[in-house]
LUMZAKE-674270 format. One line per 3 residues: number of its first residue (from 1); their letters; for each residue x, y, z of C-alpha. Coordinates in pm, 1 decimal, decimal comma. Layout:
<recs>
NUM = a = X Y Z; ...
</recs>
This chain:
<recs>
1 = mri = -235,8 3817,8 -149,3; -26,8 3689,8 -444,5; 83,8 3374,8 -213,8
4 = lae = -288,7 3312,3 -160,6; -342,1 3337,5 -535,4; -72,2 3096,1 -599,1
7 = rgf = -172,5 2844,4 -332,3; -521,2 2872,6 -458,4; -429,8 2794,7 -807,4
10 = vwc = -235,9 2478,4 -684,5; -482,8 2356,3 -465,0; -756,0 2391,4 -738,3
13 = lsl = -575,8 2214,0 -987,8; -479,6 1907,7 -737,4; -855,4 1892,8 -637,6
16 = afv = -984,9 1931,4 -988,7; -749,8 1625,8 -1082,8; -865,9 1405,8 -774,9
19 = afv = -1250,0 1505,3 -866,1; -1194,6 1398,6 -1235,9; -1014,9 1052,2 -1152,0
22 = lat = -1311,3 1003,1 -913,9; -1562,2 1068,3 -1197,8; -1378,1 886,3 -1445,6
25 = vgf = -1338,2 557,8 -1229,9; -1737,0 542,0 -1180,7; -1834,9 735,0 -872,4
28 = dfg = -2191,3 811,3 -942,3; -2248,5 1127,5 -756,6; -2339,2 1415,9 -992,7
31 = lft = -2104,6 1634,6 -785,1; -1819,4 1465,8 -961,6; -1938,8 1528,5 -1315,4
34 = wlp = -1920,3 1930,2 -1301,7; -1690,8 1953,2 -989,2; -1347,5 1932,6 -1183,8
37 = wvl = -1445,1 2221,9 -1432,9; -1593,5 2430,9 -1133,3; -1251,6 2398,9 -975,2
40 = lvg = -1075,1 2471,5 -1317,8; -1251,7 2781,9 -1320,5; -1135,5 2875,1 -962,8
43 = aai = -797,8 2788,6 -1092,7; -873,0 3039,6 -1391,8; -969,9 3299,5 -1144,1
46 = svg = -641,5 3255,6 -952,5; -455,6 3301,8 -1282,7; -660,9 3617,4 -1375,4
49 = flf = -587,3 3755,4 -1035,9; -200,9 3716,7 -1084,3; -239,0 3857,8 -1424,0
52 = sva = -357,2 4172,2 -1280,4; -95,7 4188,7 -1038,4; 174,5 4170,9 -1295,3
55 = ggi = 28,9 4395,4 -1501,7; -2,4 4176,6 -1810,4; 219,2 3922,2 -1978,1
58 = tfn = 536,3 3964,9 -2186,5; 680,1 3662,1 -2391,1; 1002,0 3832,1 -2549,8
61 = gnr = 1270,5 3793,6 -2259,1; 1049,3 3586,9 -2028,9; 1259,1 3314,8 -1848,9
64 = frk = 969,8 3079,2 -1866,6; 906,6 3129,4 -2231,6; 1032,8 2767,6 -2337,8
67 = hsm = 839,4 2605,9 -2037,7; 523,6 2778,3 -2104,8; 558,4 2690,8 -2504,7
70 = gwv = 620,3 2338,5 -2361,9; 287,2 2315,7 -2189,0; 85,1 2485,2 -2460,8
73 = tga = 221,1 2232,7 -2708,5; 95,0 1951,5 -2484,3; -262,7 2126,6 -2495,0
76 = viv = -234,5 2132,6 -2874,4; -142,4 1757,7 -2900,4; -403,3 1632,9 -2654,4
79 = mvl = -695,4 1839,4 -2856,3; -589,7 1686,1 -3150,4; -663,2 1338,4 -2989,7
82 = wsf = -977,7 1499,7 -2864,7; -1056,0 1562,9 -3239,8; -1002,7 1201,5 -3335,0
85 = aqk = -1307,5 1124,6 -3149,6; -1562,8 1346,6 -3322,3; -1792,4 1204,1 -3529,7
88 = nlq = -1746,7 1468,3 -3815,2; -1382,9 1423,8 -3828,8; -1418,9 1034,1 -3850,1
91 = dmf = -1673,0 1080,3 -4126,9; -1394,1 1256,2 -4334,8; -1122,2 987,0 -4242,1
94 = pal = -1272,8 651,5 -4230,9; -959,3 504,3 -4094,1; -1047,5 677,2 -3742,6
97 = kes = -1355,8 478,0 -3717,2; -1153,4 137,7 -3678,2; -1010,1 282,9 -3343,4
100 = rrl = -1329,5 463,5 -3212,6; -1311,6 304,6 -2896,8; -962,1 412,1 -2815,0
103 = wnv = -1030,0 765,2 -2918,5; -1359,0 786,3 -2711,8; -1159,5 676,1 -2424,3
106 = fep = -900,3 985,7 -2476,8; -1188,0 1236,2 -2523,5; -1264,5 1337,8 -2172,5
109 = fal = -881,0 1315,6 -2062,3; -789,8 1548,4 -2367,6; -1042,5 1815,1 -2293,5
112 = fga = -928,7 1811,6 -1902,6; -570,5 1787,0 -1984,8; -566,0 2072,2 -2237,0
115 = avf = -737,1 2300,6 -2016,0; -503,2 2226,4 -1751,8; -197,9 2249,7 -1950,8
118 = vli = -308,5 2604,1 -2107,5; -351,9 2733,6 -1750,9; -22,6 2625,9 -1642,1
121 = glv = 157,7 2772,2 -1934,3; -28,9 3116,3 -1856,2; 66,6 3100,8 -1492,9
124 = lli = 413,2 3061,9 -1574,0; 431,0 3336,7 -1819,4; 276,1 3539,1 -1556,5
127 = tgk = 515,3 3439,0 -1291,8; 839,1 3518,6 -1539,9; 680,6 3836,6 -1572,7
130 = mdp = 653,2 3916,1 -1207,2; 988,8 3755,2 -1116,4; 1233,3 3828,6 -1404,3
133 = kvs = 1525,1 3744,2 -1194,9; 1495,2 3527,4 -886,5; 1769,5 3312,9 -725,1
136 = rpg = 1525,0 3100,9 -510,0; 1212,5 2935,1 -706,2; 874,8 3027,9 -586,4
139 = rie = 571,5 2792,2 -526,3; 447,5 2797,3 -912,2; 806,2 2774,9 -1045,9
142 = gif = 922,6 2496,5 -797,3; 598,4 2283,5 -886,9; 594,6 2348,8 -1271,5
145 = svn = 934,3 2408,3 -1408,1; 1207,8 2293,5 -1150,7; 1323,5 1944,8 -1228,7
148 = lsa = 1033,6 1916,0 -1470,6; 1177,5 1602,2 -1659,6; 1199,4 1406,9 -1344,3
151 = kia = 859,8 1520,6 -1252,5; 722,7 1417,8 -1595,8; 889,3 1072,0 -1582,1
154 = avp = 728,8 1029,9 -1227,9; 378,7 1082,6 -1377,7; 294,2 728,3 -1460,4
157 = maf = 381,4 604,2 -1118,9; 184,4 924,0 -965,8; -116,3 783,9 -1175,7
160 = tav = -70,6 461,1 -1043,5; -32,1 539,6 -686,8; -341,4 768,0 -693,3
163 = gvf = -552,4 556,2 -923,3; -471,9 222,7 -806,2; -411,0 278,7 -440,1
166 = via = -594,2 596,1 -323,6; -877,5 599,9 -556,4; -924,6 220,6 -529,7
169 = tfw = -926,0 225,8 -150,6; -1213,2 518,1 -131,3; -1391,6 288,6 -416,8
172 = tiy = -1385,5 18,2 -190,8; -1504,6 200,5 117,9; -1783,0 377,9 -71,3
175 = hsf = -1911,5 40,0 -184,3; -1887,4 -108,9 129,5; -2191,2 122,3 224,3
178 = tns = -2396,7 -6,5 -82,6; -2606,3 -310,5 -170,3; -2363,8 -442,1 -414,8
181 = rll = -2414,3 -821,1 -513,7; -2266,4 -964,7 -808,1; -2182,3 -615,9 -966,8
184 = pns = -2123,3 -268,9 -790,0; -2414,7 -45,0 -773,0; -2470,2 278,9 -594,7
187 = efi = -2783,1 166,9 -355,4; -2668,9 345,3 -34,0; -2778,6 131,5 270,4
190 = gla = -2568,8 279,4 545,4; -2390,4 53,1 793,7; -2611,4 -252,9 729,5
193 = qye = -2308,2 -447,6 563,3; -2107,8 -384,5 887,0; -2383,4 -464,3 1117,8
196 = rlw = -2421,4 -801,6 927,8; -2045,6 -851,9 928,8; -2023,2 -833,0 1289,2
199 = dtn = -2335,8 -1049,2 1337,9; -2163,9 -1347,1 1135,2; -2015,5 -1594,2 1359,0
202 = rwl = -1776,7 -1705,6 1053,2; -1632,2 -1341,9 1061,1; -1592,2 -1336,6 1458,9
205 = vsi = -1432,9 -1693,6 1425,3; -1167,6 -1521,4 1176,5; -1103,1 -1220,4 1391,8
208 = enl = -1037,6 -1430,0 1690,1; -797,3 -1678,4 1474,3; -626,8 -1365,8 1369,9
211 = aif = -562,3 -1244,9 1696,1; -427,0 -1556,1 1834,7; -230,3 -1631,2 1520,2
214 = gfc = -95,4 -1246,0 1531,5; 5,2 -1250,8 1871,4; 200,7 -1584,8 1878,8
217 = slv = 335,0 -1525,4 1540,1; 486,4 -1173,7 1650,5; 616,5 -1279,0 1993,2
220 = fsl = 782,5 -1629,6 1868,1; 896,9 -1463,8 1541,9; 1091,7 -1204,4 1730,1
223 = vvg = 1220,8 -1408,0 1998,2; 1345,8 -1700,9 1792,5; 1450,5 -1471,0 1508,4
226 = fil = 1663,3 -1267,0 1761,4; 1814,1 -1569,5 1941,3; 1924,6 -1729,3 1626,4
229 = aal = 2083,2 -1391,5 1488,5; 2248,3 -1363,0 1855,5; 2374,6 -1729,9 1799,3
232 = ldq = 2522,2 -1665,9 1432,8; 2671,3 -1330,9 1567,6; 2912,3 -1532,1 1797,0
235 = kir = 3118,1 -1579,4 1483,3; 3064,7 -1966,8 1478,2; 3195,4 -2192,5 1220,2
238 = fen = 2972,0 -2277,2 907,7; 2791,1 -1937,9 984,8; 2704,9 -1902,3 621,6
241 = tlr = 2569,3 -2240,0 569,5; 2359,3 -2213,9 886,6; 2214,5 -1869,6 757,8
244 = tif = 2140,0 -2037,0 406,4; 1947,9 -2302,1 587,5; 1743,6 -2100,6 807,2
247 = lyp = 1670,3 -1859,5 533,4; 1583,7 -2102,6 261,8; 1217,9 -2170,5 379,2
250 = fal = 1138,9 -1794,3 312,6; 1219,4 -1841,6 -49,2; 941,0 -2110,2 -75,2
253 = sfi = 576,7 -2001,9 -153,5; 314,9 -2014,0 115,1; 108,2 -2268,6 -120,5
256 = vtg = 431,5 -2510,5 -74,3; 480,8 -2426,4 265,6; 101,6 -2527,4 351,9
259 = lvw = 112,8 -2833,6 142,8; 437,2 -2967,9 318,7; 313,5 -2868,6 680,2
262 = qwl = -32,8 -3032,7 584,0; 153,4 -3376,3 519,1; 359,4 -3329,7 831,7
265 = ltp = 79,7 -3268,7 1042,6; -147,6 -3548,3 905,8; -197,1 -3835,5 1135,5
268 = efg = -136,8 -4115,8 885,9; 152,6 -3992,6 736,8; 327,4 -3711,5 930,4
271 = vqk = 483,9 -3669,5 1288,9; 212,7 -3863,9 1482,1; 268,8 -4187,9 1251,7
274 = ivr = 658,3 -4162,0 1292,8; 630,5 -4129,7 1658,6; 391,3 -4431,1 1697,1
277 = dlg = 640,1 -4654,3 1461,5; 928,3 -4595,0 1732,5; 674,9 -4753,9 1988,5
280 = fes = 477,8 -4461,8 2146,1; 128,0 -4608,2 2048,1; -64,9 -4377,6 2269,0
283 = ftf = 85,3 -4058,1 2094,2; -153,9 -3814,0 1922,9; -64,6 -3536,7 1736,0
286 = dpl = -331,1 -3383,6 1491,3; -357,8 -3038,6 1519,8; -517,1 -2998,0 1156,2
289 = fna = -801,5 -3194,1 1279,4; -860,7 -3057,1 1618,3; -1102,8 -2748,7 1601,1
292 = div = -941,5 -2614,6 1935,3; -593,6 -2589,5 1829,0; -596,1 -2605,6 1436,7
295 = ifg = -482,4 -2253,8 1411,5; -169,2 -2339,6 1606,0; -102,7 -2599,5 1321,4
298 = vlf = -109,1 -2287,1 1076,4; 108,9 -2093,5 1323,2; 399,8 -2392,6 1303,3
301 = aal = 401,9 -2350,1 936,2; 418,1 -1965,1 924,1; 694,4 -1962,3 1193,3
304 = wqg = 893,8 -2209,0 983,3; 873,3 -2001,0 683,2; 923,7 -1671,9 846,7
307 = tgf = 1159,3 -1704,3 1133,0; 1467,7 -1710,0 920,1; 1393,0 -1382,8 746,8
310 = imv = 1351,3 -1217,6 1085,2; 1686,0 -1377,6 1192,8; 1859,9 -1199,6 899,8
313 = lml = 1704,8 -875,9 972,7; 1820,6 -888,2 1337,1; 2173,1 -1036,1 1228,9
316 = agl = 2195,3 -723,1 1023,2; 2095,0 -508,2 1307,8; 2368,9 -681,0 1523,3
319 = rgi = 2642,5 -634,5 1273,9; 2545,9 -284,3 1274,0; 2658,6 -248,8 1643,2
322 = dqe = 3002,7 -55,5 1715,4; 3251,0 -313,3 1823,4; 3357,0 -102,9 2098,2
325 = vwk = 3024,5 -150,6 2288,2; 3105,8 -523,5 2320,3; 3480,6 -423,8 2425,3
328 = asr = 3355,0 -179,2 2676,2; 3093,3 -418,4 2817,8; 3367,1 -681,4 2840,9
331 = vdg = 3613,2 -444,6 3044,8; 3311,9 -339,1 3277,1; 3254,3 -705,0 3348,1
334 = ipm = 2880,7 -686,6 3222,5; 2749,4 -1030,9 3146,6; 2659,4 -1119,2 2772,3
337 = wkt = 2294,4 -1136,6 2843,0; 2263,2 -796,9 3014,0; 2462,3 -659,9 2735,5
340 = yif = 2208,6 -775,8 2485,5; 1899,4 -668,4 2687,9; 2008,0 -321,9 2826,1
343 = ivi = 2250,5 -207,7 2576,2; 2218,5 -384,0 2239,6; 1829,6 -412,0 2206,1
346 = pmm = 1760,1 -37,0 2276,0; 2013,3 39,1 2031,7; 1852,5 -174,6 1774,3
349 = kpv = 1507,1 9,2 1799,6; 1471,3 107,9 1419,7; 1545,9 -274,6 1332,2
352 = fvt = 1258,5 -385,3 1591,7; 988,2 -125,1 1450,8; 1062,9 -238,8 1096,3
355 = tlv = 1050,4 -583,9 1172,7; 717,1 -556,0 1360,4; 576,9 -381,5 1072,5
358 = iia = 677,7 -636,6 835,2; 536,6 -914,1 1048,6; 207,9 -736,7 1128,5
361 = agi = 166,6 -667,1 749,7; 210,4 -1064,6 688,8; -18,1 -1150,9 979,0
364 = ikv = -325,1 -940,1 849,3; -294,1 -1046,6 500,0; -278,2 -1424,9 561,1
367 = ydl = -440,1 -1621,3 337,5; -272,1 -1898,9 123,6; -117,2 -2067,7 391,9
370 = vva = -437,1 -2134,7 556,7; -588,1 -2211,4 201,7; -304,6 -2480,1 145,8
373 = qts = -338,3 -2638,9 487,8; -694,1 -2626,5 608,4; -923,4 -2456,6 348,1
376 = ggp = -1071,9 -2296,9 674,5; -1129,0 -2616,4 848,8; -1248,0 -2823,2 1006,7
379 = gia = -1575,7 -2641,4 969,4; -1469,9 -2264,3 994,6; -1230,4 -2324,6 1276,8
382 = sev = -920,7 -2198,7 1074,1; -1106,2 -1903,8 889,7; -902,5 -1560,7 865,2
385 = pak = -1033,4 -1223,4 753,0; -886,5 -1236,4 407,2; -1046,6 -1585,5 339,0
388 = yvy = -1379,1 -1435,5 453,2; -1352,6 -1147,7 209,0; -1251,6 -1352,3 -83,9
391 = dsm = -1515,3 -1600,0 -7,6; -1780,9 -1333,3 18,0; -1694,9 -1149,7 -312,9
394 = fgg = -1625,0 -1429,6 -520,8; -1791,7 -1740,1 -376,3; -2108,7 -1567,2 -217,8
397 = qnl = -2116,7 -1312,3 -473,3; -2159,9 -1057,4 -222,4; -1934,7 -776,3 -320,0
400 = aqg = -2047,6 -537,3 -58,8; -2002,7 -782,4 221,0; -1642,2 -841,3 107,0
403 = fag = -1579,9 -455,8 85,4; -1703,8 -422,7 450,1; -1456,2 -695,3 530,4
406 = stm = -1154,7 -558,7 361,1; -1243,9 -225,3 509,4; -1215,4 -346,9 846,7
409 = mlv = -881,2 -505,7 730,0; -761,6 -174,4 614,2; -867,8 -20,6 963,5
412 = svl = -626,0 -279,2 1118,1; -338,8 -185,2 884,6; -379,2 167,0 1000,8
415 = vvl = -367,1 68,1 1335,6; -24,8 -55,7 1250,9; 96,4 192,6 1011,8
418 = ipw = 1,7 506,8 1239,4; 194,9 391,4 1560,0; 487,2 295,3 1341,5
421 = ayl = 485,9 646,9 1138,4; 474,8 814,4 1475,2; 784,3 629,7 1617,6
424 = efg = 964,8 644,3 1272,1; 919,0 999,7 1191,6; 782,3 1192,6 1520,8
427 = grk = 1083,3 1076,6 1720,2; 1322,2 1236,9 1453,1; 1131,6 1561,6 1469,3
430 = rd = 1160,2 1573,6 1835,3; 1528,1 1493,4 1819,6
</recs>
């Protein structure tokens, strides 16, 4: 029962924190208004049960006395901050009114934090009473006392991860089911935004373009990057110079790359004009002005910029191959191409998996390259999902439609991440 009570305490505190953050960022459900405090009551019940099991609290000689005093001191400090937001105290000290808005922001956090800190201080004293001398820390001790300085230092990053990534993601998904226009609102309309999304020709074109761009980018980046890496791995002369030349485009922004390739693919100034000046008057090369192949013009620029980075990743993987493998293959008379295909590439599986994830992430979020080269044209021929989301939210003043599109992009990211996580971590467990 003690283990269940400790687990209940930790879970109640964790869920109370999540519910409190959801209520703070603006979720209008009445549930999130009182749920954090109900969960804190549940945590207090767990503390009461542990108190009865321990048969009371001892302060003198308790090995968690200093830790408990630290948590209670924290509760006192945040309660002082809470008192600064009270009107009576502000009337007594007019200087506090000058920062009234700041103290009002602290007020709900201070109350919640004080309650949490007091509960943690109590549960540590109870744990110290039940386990006066232990060599292996238990659940409560491991969470709230072991490496406490490092955990406190990680709090800002934890708030960032939970608030910016997790909470913001759920906030976006929630509002994709609403009728939000210029500003977010909570008028729930079900799947209407998603139905409208998939009935919009512009979104369908963007998905088709992303599929074509993604498949070609994935294949050509891997193939060309690996071939370049294999050539550089032959210990050729001027390897450092060539590696720098191939990698240099990756240092440019997508905006610069897009503008450069827009000029190169423009018939009046670029490749078409150069070839015609050489005497081939009938030569035509204008992918950015042809709706059927415009996405391949964007692909040229993306491959030029990203292939060098893929080459570096592959080269690092090749340099990690034991030289004995090459010596053994030469002794056995195995051709070099077979050595690469049947021996080296399987050994580089982690490198390929990581590279695939990096390429896939870049494919899904492609935006600035398209804007710089074509602005989605001609017409809507080169639209991509990220541009559709941006235009819907800020151009069309339809937040919910943009949220629906970004949620679908999130689904596509999960489609990439889940297989990667399975290959990366599931395989290790089996091993």
